C-alpha positions as CSV (number, residue, x, y, z in Angstrom):
1,M,71.3,38.7,90.8
2,T,68.6,39.7,93.3
3,S,67.9,40.0,97.0
4,N,64.9,40.3,99.2
5,L,65.2,44.1,99.5
6,S,61.9,45.8,99.0
7,P,61.2,47.4,95.6
8,T,61.3,51.1,95.2
9,T,58.0,53.1,95.6
10,A,55.6,52.1,92.9
11,T,55.4,54.5,89.9
12,P,54.2,53.9,86.3
13,A,57.8,53.6,85.3
14,N,58.3,50.7,87.7
15,T,55.4,48.7,86.4
16,T,57.6,46.4,84.2
17,L,60.0,46.0,87.1
18,E,57.2,45.0,89.5
19,K,55.8,42.5,87.0
20,L,59.3,41.0,86.7
21,E,59.9,40.7,90.4
22,S,56.6,39.0,91.0
23,S,57.3,36.2,88.4
24,P,58.1,32.7,89.5
25,G,61.4,32.8,87.7
26,F,62.5,35.8,89.7
27,Q,61.7,34.1,92.9
28,K,64.0,31.2,91.9
29,L,66.7,33.7,90.9
30,Q,66.5,35.3,94.4
31,A,67.6,32.0,96.0
32,L,70.6,31.7,93.7
33,T,71.8,35.3,94.4
34,A,70.9,35.7,98.0
35,R,74.6,35.4,99.2
36,G,75.9,37.9,96.7
37,C,73.2,40.4,97.4
38,A,73.6,40.1,101.1
39,F,77.4,40.7,100.7
40,L,76.9,43.8,98.5
41,G,73.8,45.1,100.2
42,T,72.0,45.4,96.9
43,R,68.9,44.2,95.1
44,Y,70.8,42.5,92.3
45,A,74.1,40.7,92.6
46,L,75.6,42.7,89.7
47,L,78.8,44.7,90.1
48,G,80.0,47.4,87.7
49,G,83.5,46.6,86.5
50,A,85.9,49.5,87.3
51,M,87.0,51.1,84.0
52,S,89.4,54.0,83.9
53,W,87.9,57.3,82.8
54,V,84.4,55.6,82.7
55,S,83.6,54.4,86.2
56,E,83.1,57.7,87.8
57,R,80.3,59.4,89.7
58,N,77.7,59.3,86.9
59,L,78.0,55.7,85.9
60,V,78.7,54.4,89.4
61,S,75.6,56.1,90.9
62,A,73.4,55.0,88.0
63,I,74.4,51.3,88.5
64,S,73.7,51.6,92.3
65,N,70.5,53.4,91.8
66,A,69.3,50.7,89.4
67,G,69.9,48.0,92.1
68,G,73.4,47.0,91.2
69,F,76.7,47.8,92.8
70,G,78.7,50.6,91.2
71,V,82.5,50.7,91.7
72,I,84.6,53.8,91.3
73,A,87.8,53.3,89.3
74,C,90.4,55.1,91.3
75,G,93.2,54.4,88.9
76,A,96.0,57.0,89.3
77,M,93.9,59.4,91.4
78,A,95.6,61.2,94.3
79,P,93.9,60.6,97.7
80,E,92.1,63.9,97.8
81,R,90.9,63.5,94.2
82,L,89.4,60.1,95.2
83,R,87.8,61.8,98.2
84,E,86.2,64.3,95.9
85,E,84.9,61.5,93.6
86,I,83.4,59.5,96.5
87,R,81.6,62.6,97.8
88,A,80.3,63.5,94.4
89,T,79.0,59.9,93.9
90,R,77.3,59.9,97.3
91,A,75.5,63.1,96.3
92,L,73.9,61.2,93.4
93,T,73.0,58.0,95.3
94,D,72.2,56.8,98.8
95,K,72.8,53.2,97.7
96,P,75.9,51.1,98.4
97,F,78.9,51.5,96.0
98,G,82.6,50.6,96.2
99,V,86.0,51.7,95.2
100,N,88.6,49.9,93.0
101,L,92.2,50.6,94.1
102,I,95.3,49.6,92.1
103,T,97.7,47.6,94.4
104,M,100.8,49.2,92.8
105,H,99.6,52.8,93.5
106,P,102.3,54.6,95.5
107,D,99.7,56.1,97.8
108,L,97.7,52.9,98.4
109,D,97.7,53.2,102.2
110,A,96.4,56.8,102.0
111,L,93.8,55.8,99.5
112,I,92.6,53.0,101.8
113,D,92.4,55.6,104.6
114,V,90.3,57.9,102.4
115,C,87.9,55.1,101.8
116,A,87.7,54.5,105.5
117,E,87.1,58.1,106.3
118,E,84.4,58.4,103.7
119,G,82.6,55.3,104.9
120,I,83.2,53.1,101.9
121,G,82.1,49.5,102.7
122,H,83.7,47.6,99.9
123,V,87.2,48.0,98.5
124,V,88.3,46.1,95.4
125,L,92.1,45.5,95.2
126,A,93.1,45.1,91.6
127,G,96.0,45.3,89.2
128,G,97.9,42.5,90.9
129,L,97.5,40.1,93.8
130,P,97.1,42.1,97.0
131,T,99.3,41.2,100.0
132,G,98.0,40.1,103.3
133,A,99.0,43.5,104.7
134,M,96.9,45.3,102.1
135,I,93.9,43.1,102.8
136,G,94.4,43.5,106.5
137,R,94.5,47.3,106.2
138,V,91.2,47.4,104.3
139,K,89.5,45.1,106.8
140,K,90.9,47.1,109.7
141,S,89.2,50.1,108.2
142,G,85.9,48.4,108.5
143,A,85.5,47.7,104.8
144,K,85.2,44.4,103.0
145,A,88.1,43.5,100.8
146,I,87.5,42.0,97.3
147,G,90.4,40.6,95.2
148,F,90.9,39.0,91.8
149,A,92.1,35.4,91.5
150,P,93.6,34.3,88.1
151,A,93.8,30.6,89.2
152,L,92.8,28.3,92.0
153,P,96.0,28.5,94.0
154,F,95.8,32.3,94.1
155,A,92.1,32.1,95.2
156,K,93.1,29.8,98.1
157,R,95.9,32.1,99.1
158,L,93.5,35.1,99.1
159,V,91.1,33.2,101.3
160,R,93.9,32.4,103.8
161,Q,94.9,36.0,103.8
162,G,91.4,37.0,104.8
163,I,89.8,38.3,101.6
164,D,86.1,38.7,101.9
165,A,85.1,38.0,98.3
166,I,86.8,37.0,95.0
167,V,86.2,38.0,91.4
168,I,87.3,35.5,88.7
169,E,87.7,37.4,85.4
170,G,88.1,35.5,82.1
171,S,90.1,36.4,79.1
172,E,86.9,37.4,77.4
173,A,86.9,40.7,79.4
174,G,87.9,44.0,78.1
175,G,91.1,45.9,79.1
176,H,94.0,44.1,80.8
177,V,93.2,40.4,80.8
178,G,94.7,37.1,81.7
179,P,95.1,34.1,79.5
180,V,92.3,31.8,80.8
181,S,88.6,31.9,79.8
182,L,85.9,32.4,82.4
183,N,84.5,29.0,81.6
184,V,87.7,27.3,82.6
185,L,88.3,29.5,85.6
186,A,84.8,28.8,86.8
187,Q,85.3,25.0,86.5
188,E,88.5,25.3,88.4
189,I,87.5,27.7,91.2
190,L,83.8,27.6,91.8
191,P,83.6,24.0,93.1
192,E,86.6,24.6,95.4
193,I,86.1,28.0,97.0
194,K,83.1,28.0,99.3
195,E,84.4,30.2,102.2
196,V,83.7,33.5,100.4
197,P,81.4,34.7,97.7
198,V,82.9,34.4,94.2
199,F,81.7,36.7,91.4
200,V,82.3,36.0,87.7
201,A,83.4,38.4,85.0
202,G,84.4,38.4,81.4
203,G,82.3,38.3,78.2
204,L,78.9,38.4,80.0
205,G,76.2,40.0,77.9
206,R,73.0,38.1,78.6
207,G,71.2,37.0,81.7
208,E,71.1,33.3,80.7
209,A,74.9,33.2,80.6
210,I,75.1,34.8,84.1
211,L,72.5,32.2,85.3
212,S,74.7,29.3,84.1
213,Y,77.5,30.5,86.5
214,L,75.1,31.2,89.4
215,E,73.9,27.6,89.1
216,R,77.5,26.4,89.4
217,G,78.0,28.4,92.6
218,A,78.8,31.9,91.6
219,A,77.4,34.6,94.0
220,G,76.9,37.1,91.2
221,A,78.5,38.8,88.2
222,Q,80.6,41.8,87.3
223,L,80.1,43.5,83.9
224,G,81.9,46.4,82.3
225,T,81.4,46.5,78.5
226,L,77.6,46.8,78.6
227,F,77.8,49.6,81.1
228,A,80.6,51.5,79.2
229,A,78.1,52.0,76.3
230,S,75.2,53.1,78.5
231,E,73.5,56.4,78.4
232,E,74.9,57.4,81.8
233,S,78.5,56.6,80.8
234,I,80.5,59.8,80.2
235,A,82.4,58.0,77.4
236,H,82.4,60.0,74.1
237,E,79.5,59.2,71.8
238,R,81.9,58.0,69.1
239,F,83.3,55.5,71.7
240,K,79.8,54.2,72.4
241,K,78.9,54.0,68.7
242,A,82.1,51.9,68.1
243,F,80.7,49.4,70.6
244,V,77.3,49.3,68.9
245,R,78.9,48.7,65.5
246,A,81.3,46.0,66.7
247,N,81.0,42.3,66.9
248,A,82.7,39.8,69.3
249,R,85.6,39.0,66.9
250,D,86.5,42.7,66.7
251,A,87.6,42.7,70.4
252,G,91.1,41.2,69.9
253,V,94.0,40.9,72.3
254,T,97.4,42.5,72.0
255,T,100.4,40.2,72.0
256,Q,103.8,40.4,73.8
257,L,106.9,40.6,71.7
258,D,109.5,39.8,74.3
259,E,109.4,38.2,77.7
260,R,111.6,40.9,79.1
261,L,108.7,43.3,78.6
262,P,105.9,41.4,80.4
263,V,103.0,43.1,78.7
264,I,99.7,42.2,80.2
265,P,97.4,41.5,77.2
266,V,94.8,44.2,76.4
267,R,91.5,43.3,74.8
268,G,89.9,46.0,72.7
269,L,88.6,46.9,69.3
270,G,91.3,46.7,66.6
271,N,92.3,50.0,65.2
272,E,95.4,52.1,64.4
273,A,96.2,52.4,68.1
274,S,96.4,48.6,68.5
275,R,98.7,48.4,65.5
276,H,100.7,51.4,66.9
277,F,101.1,49.5,70.2
278,M,102.9,46.7,68.4
279,R,105.2,49.1,66.8
280,H,105.7,50.9,70.1
281,Q,106.7,47.6,71.7
282,A,109.2,46.9,69.0
283,Q,110.7,50.4,69.3
284,T,110.9,50.2,73.1
285,L,112.6,46.8,72.8
286,Q,115.2,48.3,70.4
287,R,115.9,51.1,72.9
288,L,116.2,48.5,75.7
289,E,118.7,46.5,73.7
290,A,120.7,49.6,72.8
291,G,121.0,50.5,76.4
292,E,118.9,53.7,76.1
293,L,116.4,52.4,78.6
294,A,116.6,50.4,81.8
295,L,114.2,47.5,82.1
296,D,111.9,49.2,84.6
297,A,111.8,52.3,82.4
298,A,111.0,50.2,79.3
299,R,108.1,48.6,81.2
300,L,106.8,52.0,82.2
301,E,107.0,53.1,78.5
302,I,104.5,50.3,77.7
303,E,102.1,51.1,80.4
304,H,102.2,54.9,79.7
305,F,101.2,54.2,76.1
306,W,97.9,52.6,77.1
307,A,97.2,55.3,79.8
308,G,97.2,58.1,77.2
309,A,95.6,56.0,74.4
310,L,92.6,55.1,76.6
311,R,91.8,58.7,77.4
312,R,92.0,59.7,73.7
313,A,89.3,57.1,72.9
314,V,87.0,57.5,76.0
315,I,87.1,61.2,76.6
316,E,88.2,62.7,73.3
317,G,86.4,60.3,71.1
318,D,89.4,59.4,68.9
319,V,88.4,55.8,68.3
320,E,91.0,55.2,65.6
321,N,94.1,56.5,67.5
322,G,92.9,55.8,71.0
323,S,92.5,52.5,72.8
324,V,88.9,51.3,72.6
325,M,89.1,48.7,75.3
326,A,86.1,46.3,75.1
327,G,85.2,42.7,76.1
328,Q,83.9,40.1,73.7
329,S,80.4,40.9,74.9
330,V,80.6,44.0,72.8
331,G,78.9,42.0,70.1
332,M,75.8,42.1,72.3
333,V,75.7,45.9,72.6
334,K,73.0,46.7,70.0
335,A,72.2,50.2,71.3
336,V,73.1,52.8,73.8
337,R,70.6,52.1,76.7
338,P,70.0,53.4,80.2
339,V,71.8,51.5,82.9
340,A,68.4,50.5,84.5
341,V,67.3,49.0,81.3
342,I,70.5,47.0,80.9
343,I,70.2,45.6,84.4
344,Q,66.5,44.8,84.2
345,T,67.0,43.1,80.8
346,L,69.8,40.9,82.3
347,V,67.6,40.0,85.3
348,A,64.6,39.3,83.1
349,Q,66.6,37.0,80.8
350,A,67.8,35.0,83.7
351,A,64.4,34.8,85.3
352,A,62.7,33.8,82.1
353,A,65.3,31.0,81.6
354,L,64.5,29.7,85.1
355,E,60.7,30.0,84.6
356,G,60.9,28.2,81.2
357,R,62.2,25.1,82.9
358,S,59.1,24.6,85.1
């Protein structure tokens, strides 16, 4: 999770960090993360997972300032709104950060252009497999393109299309998730994909776990749940407290009632909203069967439910009627901590594990 970049200017607050980075375990960790750090241009090969309503200027800049790689969640932003967020983030950090764009966004080309005009060096294409044209447009702008691969064939296809890096995200992650665990994805993909850096994500809450994937060939890791509950996160205090109270088994996954409504499973803390979603699915299905809704409209009804529910939880603090999206690593959130402490703890855990073997 580290690079050979020089530490920040020494201050009393940096004493612990300096001690960590002079340890033998840290030196070994540098070798494992050199490729990921070089790709991101950061001290640590740790990306912030892009989370709607959460991954904005404050959290993104905090992650980057702490040596990680913050990523703005564009979501449904209009191009000029994204430009505003990029500039606001840059006012808070002079370190590298990226932008996550949803491939189905109707203004995707314009959003890529905004990233280019604002000098964004890394664009994450999410919410579906990007096309070769999308990847090409990002690369033509001068940025590096990052994509998600849910299986080995898709990873190989992304490489053929020119992707610069891949994220493999297991079902342990929060929010919209696939059906396969990170452990299985890593066994399938890490030994086969060597052409580009591969970052792992999903259920990562300790440095030792991240280390296990680095030793199997991962370039670094992406985390979301731990950062969502950080001091710098703008999420409501009730949202953060729900994370602190939760354990891993509380982060369950919604299920799909009918194959005609291809619901992407959502992992979050069980509450009235998750139960309401099941009722909402059933009601939408009834309207579809009655001819009141076309299939495309029915699918939009499902997605719109989560869009509003997430805001209710994150911004308004309604953790019972809102969607409290969280990964299974939520059980390792024991307190609301500064981003820098979260990152340094992960690095220290990984370094200590390496040092303990000598």
